N, C-alpha and C positions, 0 to 999 in steps of 0.2 A: 473467526474462520481459521481452522487449523489444517494440518496436512497429515496424511497417513502414508505408510509404506505399502504400496500396492501388492496384493497377494500375500501379505504377512498375516500372522495369526491375530494380531491386535486390531481392534476396531477403534482405538482411541485416536484423538486428534492431537497433533503436536505443533509446537510453535517454535519460532526462531530461537536457537540456542538450546533447545531440549535435547538431551542425550538419550538414546534409545538402544536397547538390545533387541536385535531383529531375529525373529524365528519365522520361517516361511510356512505357509499352509501346505497340507499334503499335496503332492504333485508338483511342487515348486522347490527350487534349490536356490540357496543364497549365493549371489554374485557380489563380491566385495566383503568388507569387514562386517563382523556380527554386531559391532557397536558403531553407531553413527550419530551424527548430530544434524538437526534440521537447520537448513540455511534459509535466508530471508526469502529467496525465490521459490521455496517449497520443495527444493531438491535436497538430497542428502549428501553429506560429506562422504568421501571414499567411494562414491558411485554405487552405493548399496542398493541392490534391487533383488526382488524375488522373481526368478525366471522359471517358466514352465519347463519341466523335464521333456526331453526329446527321445522318443522311442526308436527313431530311425525308421527305415522302410520295413514294413511287416513281412514276415515269412509267408510264402505262399505254398501251402501243402500240395502234394501231387494231385493232379487232375483239376487244379483250380487256377484262376487268373485273377489278378487284382484289377478291379474295374473302377474303384473310386477311393481316393484318399483325400480327405479335406485338408489334412496337415499331418505332421508326425509328432506334434506336441501333446502333452497331457490332456486327456478328454476328447481328443480327435477320434473320428470314426473312419474305418476302412471297410470296404465291401468286396467280397470275393464272389466269383461266379464259377460254375463248373465249366470245364471245357466242352466243346461241341460233342454231342453224343452221350452226354451225361446229364442227369437231372439232380438239382440240389434239393436236399432234405434237411430240415433243421435251420438253425441260425447261421447265416453267412456273414454277419457283421463282426468286426473286431473293434476294440477300443484301446487306445493308448492309456496305460495305467500309471499310477504314481511310482511304481517300482521300475519304470523305464522299459517295460515289456508290453507287448500287445496281448490282449486277452486271447485265450485259447480258441481255435476254430472248433465250433461245436456242430457244424453241419457235416453232411456226407454227400459225396458225389457218387451216384449209382447209375450204371449204364442203362440207357433207355431201352 
């Protein structure tokens, strides 16, 4: 039974004393040293982890309101709705992307 670095590019298992160069998957950033060693308890020296990027709060275009944000980290979704008196057309969902930005709002709010 070996250990892996969560959210890293490698799928290999490592054992106590193994030295590893860590590269994180897309959408994750390295926290700690890029070289680490597997400890007996399955954790890594230097506190090395791959942490999801954070997009922060999404921009709300004019005539929209934010109605749902599951989280602000990579892969999370946000939902916008049009203000009262306006109808939404198109996609109103946003996604936190690997580049730390929310996807572009592709919907439109048209006066009813």
